[in-house]
C-alpha positions as CSV (number, residue, x, y, z in Angstrom):
1,M,139.6,117.4,169.2
2,K,139.5,116.3,165.6
3,Y,136.2,114.5,166.3
4,I,134.6,117.6,167.6
5,A,135.7,119.6,164.5
6,L,134.3,116.9,162.2
7,V,131.0,116.8,164.0
8,A,130.8,120.6,163.9
9,A,131.6,120.6,160.2
10,G,129.0,118.0,159.5
11,L,126.3,120.0,161.4
12,A,127.2,123.1,159.5
13,L,126.8,121.3,156.2
14,A,123.6,119.7,157.3
15,A,122.2,123.1,158.2
16,C,122.9,124.4,154.6
17,E,121.0,121.5,152.9
18,Q,117.9,122.6,151.2
19,T,114.8,120.4,150.9
20,T,111.9,120.8,148.7
21,R,108.5,119.6,149.7
22,T,105.7,119.0,147.2
23,T,102.1,118.7,148.4
24,I,99.8,116.7,146.2
25,I,96.1,117.2,146.5
26,A,94.2,114.3,145.0
27,P,91.0,115.1,143.2
28,A,87.8,114.0,144.9
29,T,86.8,110.6,143.5
30,C,83.9,109.8,145.8
31,E,81.3,111.5,143.5
32,A,79.2,113.3,146.1
33,G,76.9,114.7,143.4
34,P,74.4,111.8,143.2
35,Y,74.0,111.9,147.0
36,Q,73.0,115.5,147.3
37,Q,69.4,114.3,147.2
38,W,69.9,113.1,150.8
39,I,70.1,116.6,152.1
40,G,67.0,117.4,154.2
41,K,66.3,113.7,154.9
42,D,66.7,111.8,158.2
43,S,70.0,110.0,158.4
44,A,68.2,107.0,159.8
45,T,66.9,106.3,156.3
46,L,70.4,105.5,155.1
47,A,70.3,102.2,157.1
48,G,68.1,100.6,154.5
49,I,69.8,101.6,151.3
50,D,73.1,100.8,149.6
51,T,75.7,103.4,150.7
52,P,79.4,103.7,149.8
53,D,81.8,101.7,151.9
54,T,83.9,104.8,152.7
55,M,81.0,106.9,154.0
56,R,80.9,108.4,157.4
57,I,78.1,110.2,159.2
58,I,79.2,113.3,161.1
59,R,77.0,114.5,163.9
60,P,77.3,117.9,165.6
61,N,80.3,118.2,168.0
62,Q,81.5,114.7,167.0
63,P,85.2,114.4,166.9
64,V,86.5,113.3,163.4
65,T,89.9,112.9,161.9
66,L,91.2,115.8,159.9
67,D,92.9,113.8,157.2
68,F,91.6,114.2,153.7
69,N,90.5,111.1,152.0
70,A,89.4,111.7,148.4
71,N,87.4,108.5,148.4
72,R,85.4,109.2,151.6
73,L,81.9,110.5,151.5
74,N,81.1,112.7,154.5
75,V,77.4,113.0,155.5
76,E,76.9,115.9,158.0
77,T,73.7,116.0,160.2
78,D,72.2,118.5,162.5
79,G,71.2,117.7,166.1
80,K,68.0,116.0,165.0
81,G,69.7,113.7,162.6
82,I,68.7,115.6,159.5
83,I,71.3,115.6,156.7
84,T,72.6,119.1,156.1
85,A,75.6,118.4,153.8
86,V,77.1,115.7,151.7
87,R,80.7,116.2,150.5
88,C,83.9,114.3,149.7
89,G,86.8,114.3,152.1
């Protein structure tokens, strides 16, 4: 019986414990600005030039991870492979 009382007391104390969560949003460090000139061009042209290691090309309806990576350069294309957006994330 004492064991049950101790467990119940422990659960009651655990329920009262407050936790604080802090979300840290890292600033974008991929520098998407210089790559804005790619918008309107065919994504196939990226094969012959020096691109960031952390770049990914996102095509319409393509599944992608939703995690934010401040160092990753996302290149979005339309159905014809034309680049429509370049952003960090």
